[in-house]
N, C-alpha and C positions, 0 to 999 in steps of 0.2 A: 453740785455737779450732775446729779441724776436728772434734774430738770433740764439741764443743758443737753444731755443726751436725747431725752425725749423730744424736746422742742426742736433740737437740731435735726433729728430724723424727720419730723413733720415738715419743717421748712425745706429740707432738701427734696423730699418727695413732691411737695407743691412746686418747687422750682423745676424739678425734672419734668413734671407734666406741662408746664408752660413751655419749656424748651422743646418737648415733643410736639406740641401744638405749632410752635414756630417752624420746626423742621417739616411738618406736614403741609404747611402753607406755602412752601417753596415751589413755585410753578416751573416745571421743566418738561422736556419732551419725554425723558425716560422716567418711568414711575419709581425706579429704584435709586435715583440720584440722591434722595434724601439721606441714604445710608452714609454718604461721605460729606454731608453738610455739617458745618461747625455746630449748629444747634443740636443736631442729633448726637454727635460725638460727645459734646459736653453733657448732654442729658444722660447718656450711658455712664459717663464718669460720675456724674452727680448721683445716679442711682446706685452705683458701686459704693461710693462713700456712704450713702444713706444706709445701705445694707450693713456695712461694717459698723456704723454708728448704732444701728438697730440691735446688733449682737451685744454691744456694750450696754445699751438700754435694758436689754433683757437680763443682764447680770445684776441690775440694781432696781428693777421694777418687776412686779408680778405680771405675767403675760395678760391676765384678765384686765388689768388697768392699762398697761401700755398699749395693747392692741385697740382697746376701746377708745383711748385718747387719740389714736390716729384718725378717727372719724372726723376730727376737726379739719383734716387735710381736705376732705370733700368740700366743706364749707369754704375754705380758703380758695381752692381751685375754682369753684363755681363763682365766687366773688370776683376773682381775676378774670374769668371768662366774660362776665357781665361788664365789668368796668374797663378792662384793657382791650378785650377782643370784641366788645359791643354785641355780645350774644344776648339773646333774650330768654327769659324764663316765663313759663305759664304760672298762673295762680297756684296750680297744684304743685308745681315744682318749688315755688317759694314756700308752700306749706311743708313740703318734704324737707327743705333746709331747716325750717323751724322745728320739725320733729327731731332731726338730728341734734340740733342744739339743745332741745329739751331733754332728749335722751342722755346726752353728755352731762347735763346738769344733774340729772337723777343719779347717774353713775358716780359723779364726783361727790355727791352728798352722802353716798353710802359708804 
C-alpha cells in the first residue's frame, strides 16, 4: 500500500503538470480565462488529491526517501513534454535528466 501512495502522488503531480500545460495553451483574448478552463480546474483538483495522498505517503515513508523519489516526476513530465507536446531538449538538458535518474539510482541503492 505504501508504494501505491508514493507512486500515486508522483502520477498525480505529473498529470497535474500536463493539465496546467493544457490550460496555458488555451488561446483567448483575456489572459485570465484559463482560470475557468476545465484543464485548469481539473489540475487544481488533481493537485489537491495529490497533496492529500502525499500526507498519507509521509505516514508510511521517511521524508528523505519519499521526497527524493518525487524527482522521478521531473523525468516523467519532461518525457511527456518531448513526446506529447513536441518540445525539444538540448544535449545538456538530456544530460540533466540522466543525472536525475543516476541520482535516484544512488539514493535507491543506499
